[in-house]
Phi, psi and omega in degrees: 000099179285349179297330175302314182293325175300317181291324176299314175301316178299312182301318181295317179297310181299316174306315178297315177300315181297322179290320180296330181258011179049049179277150177267335173195165181252130184258330184206144176230129178243128176235150175253125178240112181292153183299327183258019179284346180071028179239129174273115183310311182295320176293325179296312180299314178305310177300315177301312184295325179285327182267335186293329184295342179267018188225177175296340179277011177306120176082001180281143178280148175245124180249121179253120175260117176284142179244117183292162177274141176227123174247145179227156173294131179292336183266308188257349178084002185289134180294144179257122181287156182298133180093346177276157178295150185281058183207137180301131174286342181266320189240344177092356180291154176295149178284155174241131173293122186257327177201164176110001181244011187249156165244119187229131171282111186272312186205147175230127177263128189233151169254133176246160179275000000 
């Protein structure tokens, strides 16, 4: 389960942010997970719930925003619909992945003293 190592990295990043802002605790963490990121949201949540109690994120809520895949023509920018060949129907250029492959820390809510 590589989600556990991803959550460990996330918790370190959030801990560093909390320290930089002199926060006393983290109340919410929001992440965006793309469909092609190779991350199972439920396993990610399970790992967060299991690993966060030993950190400043103890008791923090985790919000996961799913990000759909979006392909566009690399040349003319026309969106390529799901299920279509990854080639522009107008000009024939190959499609380019525009979103849906990332795991991104979107927002951290902190309490400061």
